[in-house]
RONU-640895 format. One record per residue (C-alpha): residue number from 1; residue in one letter; chain; x, y, z. Coordinates in pm, 1 decimal. Example, Ala and Ser with C-alpha at 12.3 -4.5 7.8 and 13.67 -1.06 7.14 Angstrom:
<atoms>
<atom 1; A; A; <1230.0; -450.0; 780.0>>
<atom 2; S; A; <1367.0; -106.0; 714.0>>
</atoms>
This chain:
<atoms>
<atom 1; M; A; <-25.1; -4.1; -10.0>>
<atom 2; R; A; <107.0; 376.6; -101.3>>
<atom 3; R; A; <203.1; 526.0; 258.7>>
<atom 4; E; A; <43.9; 875.7; 335.5>>
<atom 5; L; A; <322.2; 1066.8; 421.6>>
<atom 6; P; A; <391.0; 1432.4; 422.7>>
<atom 7; P; A; <716.2; 1586.5; 239.3>>
<atom 8; L; A; <1026.0; 1475.5; 418.4>>
<atom 9; N; A; <1167.2; 1849.6; 384.1>>
<atom 10; A; A; <839.9; 1966.1; 601.7>>
<atom 11; L; A; <909.5; 1728.0; 838.1>>
<atom 12; R; A; <1314.6; 1817.3; 893.2>>
<atom 13; A; A; <1205.5; 2171.6; 903.0>>
<atom 14; F; A; <946.2; 2111.8; 1167.4>>
<atom 15; E; A; <1172.4; 1866.2; 1392.1>>
<atom 16; A; A; <1467.9; 2147.3; 1348.5>>
<atom 17; A; A; <1199.9; 2436.7; 1463.6>>
<atom 18; G; A; <1047.9; 2209.0; 1706.3>>
<atom 19; R; A; <1377.8; 2126.4; 1889.2>>
<atom 20; L; A; <1532.2; 2483.0; 1874.8>>
<atom 21; L; A; <1180.5; 2656.6; 1930.8>>
<atom 22; S; A; <1326.9; 2878.5; 1661.3>>
<atom 23; F; A; <1281.8; 2938.6; 1283.3>>
<atom 24; T; A; <1553.5; 3128.6; 1252.6>>
<atom 25; R; A; <1801.9; 2879.0; 1419.5>>
<atom 26; A; A; <1647.9; 2610.6; 1241.0>>
<atom 27; A; A; <1672.2; 2778.3; 924.5>>
<atom 28; D; A; <2066.9; 2818.8; 1011.7>>
<atom 29; E; A; <2107.0; 2450.4; 1082.2>>
<atom 30; L; A; <1913.9; 2336.0; 744.9>>
<atom 31; A; A; <2086.8; 2566.1; 555.5>>
<atom 32; V; A; <1813.3; 2771.0; 396.9>>
<atom 33; T; A; <1610.4; 3072.6; 450.0>>
<atom 34; Q; A; <1364.3; 3148.2; 775.7>>
<atom 35; A; A; <1114.6; 3205.2; 532.9>>
<atom 36; A; A; <1168.0; 2850.8; 379.6>>
<atom 37; V; A; <1112.0; 2654.2; 717.9>>
<atom 38; S; A; <808.5; 2910.5; 799.9>>
<atom 39; H; A; <668.6; 2810.3; 452.3>>
<atom 40; Q; A; <743.2; 2442.8; 488.7>>
<atom 41; I; A; <599.6; 2426.2; 873.9>>
<atom 42; K; A; <278.8; 2609.5; 713.4>>
<atom 43; S; A; <223.4; 2363.6; 448.3>>
<atom 44; L; A; <290.0; 2075.8; 703.8>>
<atom 45; E; A; <-10.3; 2240.6; 917.5>>
<atom 46; E; A; <-203.6; 2277.9; 633.8>>
<atom 47; W; A; <-143.8; 1873.5; 520.6>>
<atom 48; L; A; <-229.6; 1798.9; 869.3>>
<atom 49; G; A; <-516.4; 2007.3; 948.7>>
<atom 50; V; A; <-384.6; 2113.3; 1270.2>>
<atom 51; L; A; <-143.8; 2390.6; 1392.6>>
<atom 52; L; A; <200.1; 2304.7; 1551.0>>
<atom 53; F; A; <315.9; 2605.4; 1714.8>>
<atom 54; H; A; <212.6; 2900.5; 1914.5>>
<atom 55; R; A; <357.3; 3161.1; 1708.2>>
<atom 56; M; A; <398.6; 3455.9; 1989.2>>
<atom 57; P; A; <611.3; 3815.2; 1954.7>>
<atom 58; R; A; <961.5; 3686.3; 2013.7>>
<atom 59; R; A; <929.8; 3334.8; 2088.7>>
<atom 60; L; A; <755.6; 2997.7; 1958.0>>
<atom 61; A; A; <545.2; 2746.4; 2143.7>>
<atom 62; L; A; <450.6; 2384.5; 2071.8>>
<atom 63; T; A; <112.5; 2307.4; 2066.2>>
<atom 64; D; A; <-12.8; 1966.6; 2211.8>>
<atom 65; A; A; <-64.3; 1824.1; 1846.6>>
<atom 66; G; A; <328.2; 1965.7; 1802.9>>
<atom 67; R; A; <462.0; 1784.5; 2088.0>>
<atom 68; E; A; <302.1; 1486.0; 2001.2>>
<atom 69; L; A; <418.9; 1491.6; 1642.4>>
<atom 70; L; A; <807.0; 1591.0; 1766.4>>
<atom 71; V; A; <860.2; 1304.5; 1978.9>>
<atom 72; S; A; <720.7; 1046.4; 1696.9>>
<atom 73; I; A; <932.6; 1262.1; 1474.4>>
<atom 74; R; A; <1269.8; 1255.0; 1646.5>>
<atom 75; D; A; <1248.6; 874.3; 1732.2>>
<atom 76; A; A; <1171.1; 810.5; 1359.9>>
<atom 77; F; A; <1481.1; 1051.4; 1241.7>>
<atom 78; D; A; <1713.9; 877.7; 1528.2>>
<atom 79; R; A; <1623.7; 573.3; 1388.3>>
<atom 80; I; A; <1691.0; 641.7; 1020.1>>
<atom 81; E; A; <2033.9; 806.4; 1151.0>>
<atom 82; G; A; <2124.7; 481.6; 1314.6>>
<atom 83; S; A; <2069.1; 268.9; 1017.3>>
<atom 84; V; A; <2203.3; 508.7; 783.1>>
<atom 85; A; A; <2538.5; 474.9; 1048.9>>
<atom 86; R; A; <2551.1; 100.0; 1044.0>>
<atom 87; A; A; <2492.6; 85.9; 642.3>>
<atom 88; R; A; <2828.0; 285.5; 602.9>>
<atom 89; R; A; <3020.4; 109.9; 842.9>>
<atom 90; D; A; <2915.0; -235.1; 662.7>>
<atom 91; D; A; <3016.9; -113.4; 310.6>>
<atom 92; G; A; <3209.4; 196.8; 386.4>>
<atom 93; G; A; <3561.5; 281.8; 509.9>>
<atom 94; G; A; <3526.3; 74.5; 840.3>>
<atom 95; P; A; <3802.7; -164.7; 981.0>>
<atom 96; L; A; <3779.1; -492.0; 789.4>>
<atom 97; T; A; <3753.8; -752.2; 1060.7>>
<atom 98; V; A; <3867.6; -1135.6; 969.4>>
<atom 99; T; A; <3841.0; -1455.0; 1211.8>>
<atom 100; V; A; <4078.1; -1721.8; 1121.0>>
<atom 101; V; A; <4210.8; -2002.2; 1294.0>>
<atom 102; P; A; <4561.4; -1942.5; 1439.0>>
<atom 103; S; A; <4779.0; -2149.1; 1270.0>>
<atom 104; F; A; <4673.2; -2036.3; 930.3>>
<atom 105; A; A; <4710.4; -1688.3; 1040.5>>
<atom 106; A; A; <5071.8; -1705.5; 1158.5>>
<atom 107; K; A; <5185.3; -1912.3; 883.2>>
<atom 108; W; A; <5007.2; -1832.1; 600.2>>
<atom 109; L; A; <4803.2; -1479.5; 605.6>>
<atom 110; V; A; <5009.1; -1254.4; 836.6>>
<atom 111; P; A; <5332.5; -1308.1; 623.2>>
<atom 112; R; A; <5114.4; -1202.8; 313.8>>
<atom 113; L; A; <4887.4; -943.6; 468.6>>
<atom 114; G; A; <5162.6; -631.4; 383.9>>
<atom 115; R; A; <5077.4; -707.9; -22.8>>
<atom 116; F; A; <4678.2; -666.8; 73.1>>
<atom 117; Q; A; <4727.7; -350.3; 265.7>>
<atom 118; A; A; <4995.5; -230.3; -11.4>>
<atom 119; E; A; <4673.6; -264.5; -238.0>>
<atom 120; H; A; <4416.4; -112.2; -22.1>>
<atom 121; P; A; <4606.3; 138.2; 202.0>>
<atom 122; D; A; <4193.0; 252.6; 283.1>>
<atom 123; I; A; <4126.8; -67.0; 439.5>>
<atom 124; E; A; <4191.6; -112.1; 791.5>>
<atom 125; V; A; <4229.1; -462.9; 892.1>>
<atom 126; R; A; <4159.0; -672.5; 1194.2>>
<atom 127; I; A; <4271.1; -1019.4; 1225.3>>
<atom 128; A; A; <4088.2; -1218.2; 1490.6>>
<atom 129; A; A; <4300.4; -1540.7; 1560.0>>
<atom 130; D; A; <3997.7; -1786.6; 1709.2>>
<atom 131; T; A; <3958.1; -2157.3; 1684.0>>
<atom 132; R; A; <3572.8; -2089.7; 1783.7>>
<atom 133; L; A; <3310.3; -2037.3; 1462.2>>
<atom 134; S; A; <3216.3; -1673.7; 1474.9>>
<atom 135; S; A; <2820.5; -1606.9; 1473.4>>
<atom 136; F; A; <2897.2; -1281.5; 1241.7>>
<atom 137; D; A; <2705.2; -1091.7; 1479.1>>
<atom 138; D; A; <2969.8; -965.9; 1646.8>>
<atom 139; G; A; <3121.1; -714.4; 1379.0>>
<atom 140; V; A; <3306.6; -998.6; 1185.8>>
<atom 141; D; A; <3293.8; -936.4; 839.4>>
<atom 142; V; A; <3459.2; -1246.2; 705.7>>
<atom 143; A; A; <3620.2; -1577.0; 806.8>>
<atom 144; I; A; <3884.2; -1826.7; 682.8>>
<atom 145; R; A; <3787.1; -2205.0; 820.6>>
<atom 146; A; A; <3928.4; -2500.5; 820.7>>
<atom 147; G; A; <3690.2; -2767.0; 713.3>>
<atom 148; R; A; <3459.3; -2955.9; 462.7>>
<atom 149; G; A; <3288.2; -2641.4; 325.3>>
<atom 150; H; A; <2969.3; -2707.3; 518.9>>
<atom 151; W; A; <2838.0; -2421.7; 731.8>>
<atom 152; P; A; <2471.0; -2388.0; 686.8>>
<atom 153; G; A; <2322.5; -2078.8; 612.6>>
<atom 154; L; A; <2653.8; -1895.6; 502.9>>
<atom 155; V; A; <2832.5; -1832.2; 192.1>>
<atom 156; C; A; <3144.6; -2083.8; 129.4>>
<atom 157; E; A; <3413.3; -2058.9; -113.3>>
<atom 158; R; A; <3704.5; -2289.2; -126.5>>
<atom 159; L; A; <4019.5; -2099.9; -89.7>>
<atom 160; M; A; <4272.6; -2388.9; -120.4>>
<atom 161; S; A; <4289.2; -2751.6; -75.9>>
<atom 162; E; A; <4616.8; -2896.1; 100.5>>
<atom 163; A; A; <4830.7; -3192.1; 101.4>>
<atom 164; L; A; <5039.7; -3334.2; 417.3>>
<atom 165; Y; A; <5427.0; -3413.0; 402.4>>
<atom 166; P; A; <5697.4; -3460.3; 628.1>>
<atom 167; V; A; <5924.8; -3163.1; 690.6>>
<atom 168; C; A; <6254.8; -3139.1; 904.9>>
<atom 169; S; A; <6512.0; -2869.1; 984.0>>
<atom 170; P; A; <6808.4; -2908.3; 726.2>>
<atom 171; R; A; <7019.4; -3002.7; 1002.3>>
<atom 172; L; A; <6838.4; -3351.5; 1042.0>>
<atom 173; L; A; <6980.9; -3429.7; 693.6>>
<atom 174; A; A; <7326.5; -3402.2; 789.7>>
<atom 175; G; A; <7329.3; -3556.1; 1147.5>>
<atom 176; A; A; <7435.1; -3881.7; 1284.6>>
<atom 177; L; A; <7093.3; -4048.4; 1161.8>>
<atom 178; P; A; <7054.2; -3929.8; 813.0>>
<atom 179; L; A; <6660.6; -3914.9; 633.6>>
<atom 180; C; A; <6736.4; -4126.3; 337.9>>
<atom 181; E; A; <6422.6; -4302.9; 324.2>>
<atom 182; P; A; <6102.8; -4335.6; 503.7>>
<atom 183; Q; A; <6202.2; -4599.2; 678.1>>
<atom 184; D; A; <6484.7; -4379.4; 832.5>>
<atom 185; L; A; <6217.0; -4224.2; 1062.9>>
<atom 186; R; A; <6219.8; -4472.7; 1301.6>>
<atom 187; H; A; <6524.4; -4324.1; 1426.9>>
<atom 188; H; A; <6367.8; -4009.3; 1476.2>>
<atom 189; T; A; <6106.9; -3815.6; 1700.1>>
<atom 190; L; A; <5773.9; -3739.5; 1517.4>>
<atom 191; L; A; <5555.2; -3454.9; 1585.8>>
<atom 192; H; A; <5195.9; -3436.9; 1551.6>>
<atom 193; D; A; <4900.9; -3193.1; 1603.7>>
<atom 194; D; A; <4540.0; -3275.5; 1656.1>>
<atom 195; F; A; <4525.8; -3480.0; 1373.1>>
<atom 196; E; A; <4653.8; -3782.9; 1553.3>>
<atom 197; H; A; <4604.3; -4024.2; 1234.5>>
<atom 198; D; A; <4772.4; -3834.7; 995.5>>
<atom 199; W; A; <5093.1; -4016.7; 1062.0>>
<atom 200; R; A; <4969.1; -4323.8; 1028.3>>
<atom 201; M; A; <4807.4; -4260.9; 697.6>>
<atom 202; W; A; <5104.5; -4111.7; 542.7>>
<atom 203; L; A; <5297.8; -4390.1; 676.8>>
<atom 204; H; A; <5066.2; -4643.1; 480.2>>
<atom 205; A; A; <5090.3; -4430.6; 196.5>>
<atom 206; A; A; <5488.9; -4427.6; 178.4>>
<atom 207; G; A; <5476.7; -4835.3; 232.7>>
<atom 208; V; A; <5676.2; -4795.3; 537.0>>
<atom 209; D; A; <5627.5; -5056.3; 831.9>>
<atom 210; G; A; <5782.8; -5095.7; 1179.5>>
<atom 211; V; A; <5748.4; -4698.6; 1255.9>>
<atom 212; D; A; <5569.1; -4619.6; 1549.6>>
<atom 213; W; A; <5338.2; -4351.7; 1460.1>>
<atom 214; R; A; <5178.2; -4272.3; 1794.1>>
<atom 215; R; A; <5531.5; -4190.9; 1958.8>>
<atom 216; G; A; <5641.1; -3808.0; 1966.0>>
<atom 217; P; A; <5477.2; -3466.0; 2122.5>>
<atom 218; R; A; <5173.5; -3340.8; 2051.8>>
<atom 219; F; A; <5071.0; -2998.2; 1958.7>>
<atom 220; S; A; <4741.3; -2832.8; 1987.2>>
<atom 221; D; A; <4804.0; -2602.3; 1703.3>>
<atom 222; S; A; <4955.9; -2680.1; 1380.3>>
<atom 223; S; A; <5158.4; -2361.2; 1357.7>>
<atom 224; M; A; <5341.0; -2509.5; 1651.9>>
<atom 225; V; A; <5424.9; -2842.9; 1504.1>>
<atom 226; V; A; <5620.6; -2659.3; 1223.8>>
<atom 227; Q; A; <5761.5; -2410.1; 1475.8>>
<atom 228; A; A; <5899.7; -2745.8; 1626.5>>
<atom 229; A; A; <6050.0; -2905.8; 1323.1>>
<atom 230; V; A; <6195.2; -2546.1; 1263.4>>
<atom 231; E; A; <6391.0; -2573.4; 1573.5>>
<atom 232; G; A; <6526.9; -2932.6; 1519.0>>
<atom 233; Q; A; <6297.8; -3101.2; 1750.3>>
<atom 234; G; A; <6175.3; -3373.8; 1523.3>>
<atom 235; I; A; <6014.3; -3429.5; 1199.0>>
<atom 236; A; A; <5652.9; -3265.2; 1145.3>>
<atom 237; L; A; <5397.4; -3409.1; 911.2>>
<atom 238; A; A; <5301.9; -3039.4; 778.7>>
<atom 239; R; A; <4989.5; -2913.4; 594.6>>
<atom 240; S; A; <5098.0; -2773.1; 302.4>>
<atom 241; A; A; <5000.0; -2405.5; 331.6>>
<atom 242; L; A; <5130.9; -2367.1; 711.5>>
<atom 243; A; A; <5524.8; -2488.9; 570.4>>
<atom 244; Q; A; <5537.8; -2296.8; 236.4>>
<atom 245; E; A; <5690.7; -1966.7; 363.8>>
<atom 246; D; A; <5960.2; -2177.0; 596.7>>
<atom 247; L; A; <6044.9; -2384.4; 299.0>>
<atom 248; K; A; <6099.3; -2106.3; 66.3>>
<atom 249; A; A; <6320.1; -1956.2; 342.3>>
<atom 250; G; A; <6534.9; -2252.2; 372.8>>
<atom 251; R; A; <6422.1; -2309.1; 732.3>>
<atom 252; L; A; <6277.6; -2646.9; 675.6>>
<atom 253; V; A; <6341.2; -2885.9; 388.4>>
<atom 254; R; A; <6096.1; -3226.5; 267.9>>
<atom 255; P; A; <6324.3; -3529.3; 309.2>>
<atom 256; F; A; <6089.7; -3734.6; 93.7>>
<atom 257; R; A; <5864.7; -3631.8; -182.8>>
<atom 258; I; A; <5569.0; -3813.1; -91.1>>
<atom 259; D; A; <5272.9; -3690.9; 33.8>>
<atom 260; I; A; <4894.5; -3749.8; 66.0>>
<atom 261; A; A; <4545.5; -3507.5; 30.8>>
<atom 262; S; A; <4420.5; -3379.9; 323.4>>
<atom 263; D; A; <4047.9; -3419.5; 354.4>>
<atom 264; L; A; <4015.1; -3053.5; 507.5>>
<atom 265; A; A; <4044.1; -2743.8; 332.9>>
<atom 266; Y; A; <4052.0; -2358.8; 356.1>>
<atom 267; Y; A; <3723.0; -2188.7; 289.9>>
<atom 268; I; A; <3616.0; -1818.3; 266.0>>
<atom 269; V; A; <3287.2; -1809.5; 497.6>>
<atom 270; C; A; <3045.6; -1539.7; 529.9>>
<atom 271; P; A; <2693.2; -1467.4; 516.2>>
<atom 272; A; A; <2540.5; -1378.6; 225.3>>
<atom 273; A; A; <2437.8; -1029.5; 300.8>>
<atom 274; H; A; <2839.6; -930.9; 357.2>>
<atom 275; T; A; <2922.7; -1078.4; 11.3>>
<atom 276; G; A; <2821.8; -724.1; -137.4>>
<atom 277; R; A; <3031.8; -531.6; 73.0>>
<atom 278; A; A; <3359.6; -341.4; -112.2>>
<atom 279; K; A; <3620.6; -441.5; 145.9>>
<atom 280; V; A; <3489.9; -797.7; 163.8>>
<atom 281; R; A; <3488.6; -813.1; -216.5>>
<atom 282; A; A; <3846.0; -710.6; -211.8>>
<atom 283; F; A; <3963.6; -917.7; 64.8>>
<atom 284; R; A; <3806.1; -1217.2; -111.2>>
<atom 285; D; A; <3966.8; -1139.9; -436.9>>
<atom 286; W; A; <4311.7; -1084.0; -296.5>>
<atom 287; L; A; <4308.3; -1403.0; -93.5>>
<atom 288; M; A; <4192.3; -1615.5; -390.9>>
<atom 289; R; A; <4508.9; -1462.3; -623.5>>
<atom 290; E; A; <4734.2; -1564.0; -346.7>>
<atom 291; A; A; <4622.4; -1864.1; -302.4>>
<atom 292; A; A; <4639.5; -1942.3; -698.5>>
<atom 293; A; A; <4999.7; -1825.0; -634.1>>
<atom 294; A; A; <5073.1; -2026.4; -382.2>>
</atoms>
């Protein structure tokens, strides 16, 4: 149904004049003439069929009808102003808040983030490293999650798959017990993350028997496993996304060219309403380019 509303300019003039109790001050606030404010309020009174002001020498006073209308108009304007402010924050120059699992943040995202900032210096990025899944009602714009891509009610786009393979410090290759073939792992410490069966699967794929895949320290975060390998504390079965930078820098090496596919992947995840935000689109496009290059 068509709304029966008076002109918005008339309502704005009335709200300013009613709040300030002055046509002159209302005109200054609205950057129009006093005559324009007076005309808008007179037209509003005619539209309503009631007087809104008592016009007295040197002052104005609201009528009962004017006071009642002013309360409603101010409440409506406050709601509109709040909605507009939220819309501007949603798609404007406000910060881009990203939640991401700590291991991926530390080993993949943060080392590359400077390139995004160089491309988009106007977007302020806030990274929240968290293993909990955001509900997106706390100011989070977009998330990078590890999983199988099933998060009902959210838009999920695969960023990258990953492989698993052993990595170690270069010092171990030249040590007293060199790693020449997978069977040599029986002489070394195996490092584990929370996915404790990954070593069993890799050893099976490599055709290795006689290596106790259960032994060795465990870490709750995959980036700690990689860092322990960098420090020469053992052999890590690394996730490819997390080991890339250390491999490039020579802090880690791959003793064997055997890998297995992980059943998990990394996804860009957000509510459908967030996909239209300019800052989210810019971040998504940059992530996809970085993943393709990696």
